[in-house]
Steps between C-alpha positions, in 0.01 A plus 500: 500500500860510620541573872733793429218689324336567838794711607365774270136468605307804624155512661329529162696200370381277783142619449526420128655156554238229441671242719542748788132603486392133496722428801372806687140382458523123524684274747733293280776317693725481195472875446585564866830323455581701188417845642684425824802427285456835322509684833794292618689599186389866505405595860480866403187413297302371799354841588381556142353148483317558828362827364385329179326226696319757712386692191362183341337379820346835588361537149325167540332626823513155661502432873798268500789743529614670815483856373133469406410806707699709254240439230454788263445574133830339416503524125584871500770433758653229282562758231649739755733231633619409152559864408752524785715225351836625376599209282328424168291186488647190338352459153313178433365368173144435622344788687166482680374808687575475869144571613378200293753267663422615851126508440513147357675390815195603704315192377732265688358364825827426681685828511803648665526225763839384380610860463402580858690205642798570276534854637377408850854518635482876441135562593431614853173560681430618853156464658401631842236359733224714650640748754855428383732781394828397340791663320642380169839611369505490120811420294584872461461552880164672463301427817132402472282473810197275443173535690295197606340275236719648226719344233809628318651331193837578343795348317814461709746528211491875434789644303615849402333449163157368605193677630448491878147364509261368768134397521285579803174368638398673822688784668868589518730788580792540257829668584663480159875517465603797287753393238437746218769763450378672184127575482528578129653164418318227692629150437268199510657368820436833674123482456286356782147383423224385736208315336157511663164389364416828328820702510873494451714724719835603357764656722873571502556534875237590757268370772128440454211288624281287273174337608381270223143383563237322294300816432768769497868582539626779728845657468651740755834663420722570800821623331630541146293483183310222323303452182187286519390345171161336455547151359193514277391838372135581431379800303464706818828389659799723549821369348700527821502676834809674635512498880706722730562468877177513697282398206233235548324341202227239455453292187208272410362347181797629301437860607638758739210556740664731755822692553579735785777639715505368856664666798641185660588249226701296753171393655448271201776281643368482858423132441874424500504555877162325533319830561164599354480855367200632305399852399132575430452128447181331386404191695535297178871592481562385855311176437701432183824541696386251764392248238785524249804537722392352832276210395178611669147417396280807552123481471321835471130477575413801283717584199414868544723496806804451274462861384532641851804725537722560800602863468858591579782264580503156662835384635499180707746217551274196518184353352310507833572874520382544143176313567437703815549821301253383234244412765526829689530734202239346270267378777521139384475166671819301444440134573808276483355152455837328454858621502475610137124533443337837568141615457423872471151640557331825600441548874 
């Protein structure tokens, strides 16, 4: 094919191109040279090519690409992405359905490695250590505050025409820059999407807290308005959840398991100042916080103790204070065997 043909390519064209699909799923040095030359000749196509690579890679559900945590039933999303294309696809003589090409690519063992390194110049990741809180300024000047033992992934080459998109493992507070002027005509570059394990959170401009854990995802809305979409719908799932200021929602196993209005939504971000704030907390929730974000090992002699509840509000500024509160309120022995190893038992 002549190089100039790629100037007309849309997302659907790249997804239908046999050579592009092969390159996106198999590390071929010769192909790397060719596709680098395509981007050099038509730099405005890089965002679309990146999007096509992510669609192909996500559909394959492999563990080799950085945005693996954004896994979801991608096939339906492929159709949605293509439907947004404005330009007609380039007609080719031999047409094979896209899903067959991409599905066939899943049989390859070496996948997306070359693609990852090719786009690595634009792929950013930030990981925090236990007890570390750090701020990340995204390309649109949105500020993300990451809790300890958390990871944020994003592309650093956002444009006015591409989706603002990040992937989160752990906990973060988002203060999203508001750039939309017309709520009835939302451009692609005005959308902001946070991917978690079970949910996607779409927002135009607001502040909210997300705690993405292995067994559930919690979202607390501080200001503005967000839409939370489950990434894999079951028969009993709701299609999406609209949240307003003060709303708190829990999601697990592709379902909304709780939604309520809370009086002090700002308490969800107490961790930013290294404070510990809990309301009517179960011991299991406190233990999970110590383990996930602060790197503790907590042994509980009787699992029934995990269901004990501390009524009312806890607000302390250090882990020793938190442990003392647990001991006094729940009548527990708190044995600290090493700096980060705690044993809890009934007195």
